[in-house]
Legacy VTK file of the C-alpha trace (Angstrom):
# vtk DataFile Version 3.0
C-alpha trace
ASCII
DATASET POLYDATA
POINTS 82 float
134.481 -36.481 1.341
131.155 -35.959 3.023
129.916 -38.000 5.687
127.598 -40.064 3.936
129.973 -40.759 1.284
132.515 -41.718 4.020
130.060 -44.252 5.623
129.034 -45.680 2.503
132.637 -46.424 1.486
133.495 -47.872 4.916
130.792 -50.139 4.631
132.048 -51.524 1.582
135.545 -52.032 2.951
134.005 -53.579 5.753
132.019 -55.981 3.612
134.637 -57.129 1.651
136.899 -57.625 4.572
134.040 -59.695 6.390
133.237 -61.616 2.814
129.947 -60.143 2.876
127.789 -59.390 -0.449
126.346 -55.949 -0.547
123.088 -55.736 -2.151
123.792 -52.551 -4.738
122.857 -49.769 -4.988
123.489 -48.437 -1.560
120.545 -45.986 -1.000
119.268 -44.329 1.928
116.178 -46.840 1.786
118.474 -49.843 2.009
116.976 -51.961 4.746
120.268 -52.497 6.800
118.917 -56.412 7.466
118.743 -56.690 3.822
121.970 -55.178 2.946
124.237 -57.984 2.803
126.202 -57.107 5.832
125.626 -59.371 8.832
125.631 -58.768 12.302
129.921 -59.011 12.474
130.074 -56.968 9.925
127.878 -54.195 11.315
129.929 -54.656 14.299
133.024 -53.964 12.461
131.549 -50.955 10.867
130.602 -49.123 14.055
134.251 -49.999 15.226
135.788 -48.898 12.013
133.838 -45.461 11.851
134.864 -44.837 15.650
138.684 -45.349 14.655
138.468 -43.203 11.586
135.741 -40.304 12.980
136.464 -40.521 16.851
133.015 -41.193 17.624
130.674 -43.929 18.349
127.056 -42.210 18.456
125.454 -45.647 19.502
127.436 -45.594 22.642
126.539 -42.004 23.399
122.881 -42.346 23.237
120.911 -42.445 26.436
118.110 -44.469 24.747
119.097 -46.921 22.308
117.999 -46.167 18.542
118.522 -49.161 16.059
118.317 -47.843 12.387
116.364 -49.788 10.284
117.552 -48.385 7.067
121.033 -46.813 5.829
119.415 -43.464 5.696
118.712 -43.619 9.277
122.129 -44.957 10.211
123.748 -42.292 8.330
121.236 -39.461 9.852
122.525 -40.886 13.359
126.119 -40.205 12.516
125.230 -36.750 11.045
123.684 -35.694 14.118
126.458 -37.060 16.477
128.957 -34.632 14.348
126.719 -31.933 14.548
LINES 1 83
82 0 1 2 3 4 5 6 7 8 9 10 11 12 13 14 15 16 17 18 19 20 21 22 23 24 25 26 27 28 29 30 31 32 33 34 35 36 37 38 39 40 41 42 43 44 45 46 47 48 49 50 51 52 53 54 55 56 57 58 59 60 61 62 63 64 65 66 67 68 69 70 71 72 73 74 75 76 77 78 79 80 81
């Protein structure tokens, strides 16, 4: 499974656990604040991805970057994975 698919799958799983309704379809242009996942859900998503992937690119950044879209979020993980 590629990284993008893995992140989207994990996002859906976390949304279910956090009892959030995800706006479908999830695309690169999906605005994170309008995705249906709340701030606790995003914290859970980043924690789950760190556990599964062994990295948290946001804590490794020298300058904080806040992605606006799902595509930007995924790109941050892709860059961190090299």
